[in-house]
C-alpha positions as CSV (number, residue, x, y, z in Angstrom):
1,M,79.1,64.8,-28.2
2,N,75.4,64.2,-27.6
3,K,73.5,60.8,-27.8
4,N,72.2,61.4,-31.3
5,E,75.8,62.1,-32.6
6,K,77.1,59.0,-30.9
7,S,74.3,56.8,-32.3
8,E,75.0,58.2,-35.7
9,I,78.7,57.4,-35.5
10,I,77.9,53.9,-34.1
11,S,75.5,53.3,-37.0
12,E,78.0,54.5,-39.6
13,V,80.8,52.3,-38.1
14,R,78.4,49.3,-38.0
15,E,77.7,49.7,-41.7
16,L,81.5,49.8,-42.4
17,I,82.0,46.7,-40.3
18,D,79.1,44.8,-42.0
19,G,80.4,45.8,-45.5
20,S,84.0,44.8,-44.9
21,S,85.7,41.5,-45.7
22,A,88.7,42.6,-43.6
23,L,89.1,44.9,-40.6
24,Y,92.5,46.0,-39.3
25,L,93.2,47.8,-36.0
26,T,96.3,49.9,-35.9
27,N,98.3,51.8,-33.3
28,Y,99.0,55.3,-34.7
29,S,100.6,56.7,-31.6
30,G,103.3,59.2,-32.4
31,I,102.4,59.5,-36.1
32,P,102.0,63.1,-37.4
33,V,98.7,64.0,-39.0
34,S,100.4,64.6,-42.3
35,E,101.6,61.0,-42.4
36,I,98.2,59.7,-41.4
37,T,96.7,61.7,-44.3
38,T,99.3,60.1,-46.7
39,L,98.4,56.7,-45.3
40,R,94.7,57.3,-45.7
41,N,95.2,58.3,-49.4
42,E,97.3,55.2,-50.1
43,L,94.7,53.0,-48.5
44,R,91.9,54.8,-50.4
45,K,93.6,53.9,-53.7
46,E,93.1,50.3,-52.7
47,G,89.5,50.8,-51.8
48,V,90.2,50.8,-48.0
49,T,88.5,53.2,-45.6
50,Y,90.7,54.3,-42.7
51,K,89.1,56.0,-39.7
52,V,90.0,57.1,-36.3
53,I,87.1,56.4,-34.0
54,K,86.7,56.5,-30.2
55,N,87.3,53.0,-28.9
56,T,84.1,53.0,-26.9
57,L,82.0,53.9,-30.0
58,F,83.8,51.3,-32.1
59,E,83.1,48.7,-29.3
60,S,79.4,49.6,-29.3
61,A,79.3,49.2,-33.1
62,L,81.2,45.9,-32.9
63,K,78.7,44.5,-30.4
64,E,75.8,45.6,-32.6
65,S,77.3,43.9,-35.6
66,G,78.0,40.6,-33.9
67,K,81.2,40.2,-35.9
68,Y,84.9,40.2,-35.1
69,E,84.4,39.5,-31.4
70,K,88.1,39.1,-30.6
71,L,88.9,42.7,-31.5
72,G,87.3,44.0,-28.3
73,D,90.5,43.0,-26.4
74,Y,92.6,45.4,-28.6
75,L,90.6,48.6,-28.1
76,T,93.1,50.5,-26.0
77,G,95.2,53.5,-26.7
78,M,95.2,55.4,-30.0
79,T,93.5,53.1,-32.5
80,G,92.9,53.5,-36.2
81,Y,90.6,51.3,-38.1
82,A,91.0,50.1,-41.7
83,F,87.9,48.6,-43.4
84,A,88.6,46.6,-46.5
85,S,86.0,45.3,-48.8
86,G,87.7,44.6,-52.1
87,N,91.2,43.4,-51.5
88,P,91.4,42.1,-47.9
89,V,95.2,41.9,-47.8
90,A,96.0,45.4,-49.3
91,P,95.9,47.1,-45.8
92,A,98.5,44.6,-44.5
93,K,100.9,45.5,-47.3
94,I,100.5,49.2,-46.7
95,I,100.6,48.9,-42.9
96,K,103.9,46.9,-43.2
97,K,105.4,49.5,-45.5
98,Y,104.6,52.3,-43.0
99,F,105.7,50.3,-40.0
100,E,109.1,49.6,-41.7
101,A,109.5,53.3,-42.5
102,S,108.5,54.8,-39.1
103,K,108.7,52.0,-36.6
104,K,105.8,53.7,-34.9
105,F,102.8,52.7,-36.9
106,E,101.8,49.1,-36.1
107,L,99.1,46.5,-36.5
108,K,97.3,45.6,-33.3
109,A,95.1,42.9,-34.7
110,C,92.9,42.1,-37.7
111,Y,90.2,39.9,-39.2
112,I,90.4,38.7,-42.8
113,E,87.1,37.2,-43.7
114,S,86.3,35.3,-40.5
115,Q,89.9,34.5,-39.6
116,F,91.6,36.4,-36.7
117,Y,95.2,37.5,-36.7
118,D,97.2,39.3,-34.0
119,G,99.6,42.1,-34.8
120,S,102.7,39.8,-34.7
121,R,101.6,38.2,-38.0
122,L,101.9,41.4,-40.1
123,S,104.8,40.2,-42.1
124,E,103.0,36.9,-43.0
125,L,99.8,38.8,-43.9
126,A,101.7,41.3,-46.1
127,T,103.1,38.4,-48.2
128,L,99.7,36.9,-49.0
129,S,98.4,37.1,-52.5
130,S,95.3,39.1,-53.3
131,K,92.2,37.2,-54.5
132,E,92.8,38.5,-58.1
133,E,96.4,37.2,-58.0
134,I,95.3,33.8,-56.8
135,I,92.6,33.6,-59.5
136,A,95.1,34.6,-62.2
137,G,97.5,31.9,-61.0
138,I,94.8,29.3,-61.1
139,L,93.7,30.3,-64.6
140,G,97.3,30.3,-65.7
141,S,97.7,26.8,-64.4
142,L,94.5,25.7,-66.1
143,N,95.7,27.3,-69.4
144,S,99.1,25.7,-69.3
145,P,98.1,22.2,-70.3
146,A,96.0,23.6,-73.1
147,S,98.9,25.6,-74.5
148,G,101.2,22.6,-74.1
149,I,98.8,20.5,-76.2
150,V,98.7,23.2,-78.8
151,G,102.5,23.4,-78.8
152,T,102.8,19.6,-79.2
153,I,100.3,19.5,-82.1
154,N,102.2,22.4,-83.8
155,A,105.5,20.6,-83.4
156,V,104.0,17.4,-85.0
157,F,102.8,19.4,-88.0
158,R,106.2,21.3,-88.2
159,D,108.1,17.9,-88.2
160,L,105.7,16.5,-90.8
161,V,106.3,19.5,-93.1
162,N,110.1,19.1,-92.6
163,V,109.9,15.4,-93.5
164,V,107.8,16.1,-96.6
165,D,110.2,19.0,-97.6
166,Q,113.3,16.7,-97.2
167,I,111.6,14.0,-99.3
168,S,110.8,16.4,-102.1
169,Q,114.4,17.8,-102.0
170,R,115.8,14.3,-102.2
171,E,113.6,13.4,-105.2
172,A,114.4,16.7,-106.9
173,A,118.1,15.9,-106.7
């Protein structure tokens, strides 16, 4: 690989780093190419880019970007990189699923937004809610009091109608 090819790859990786809200480093040692392809496809469905890059090239791109400084300590062995921009916890869920199935594929470390997590926290990360789920929960909570008020008002009107109906039945009898 010549210098121009290396600088192109470094530039491309730096763009991926800069455009990501989360970055996951995985150890894919012992995983067949067919399974990596399946994993890539599943990650792609969630808007995640998964790449295998030489550690030295990734390290250069990391230094250029100035982000995710602690990941440099994990650039050994066979490393795959998951770049998430939409749903930052989606890769954790998928990585956990593959780890449980193969016991080979594992998380080395990751950054979500600006928070660093080492690979031992995979189970915790995989249980986090996505941003959309959190927003839906908040909106549901905000909507609950309003629907409660509407229900109470409807109950008052229903009771009033029942009272008027009973009075009219009594007078008719």
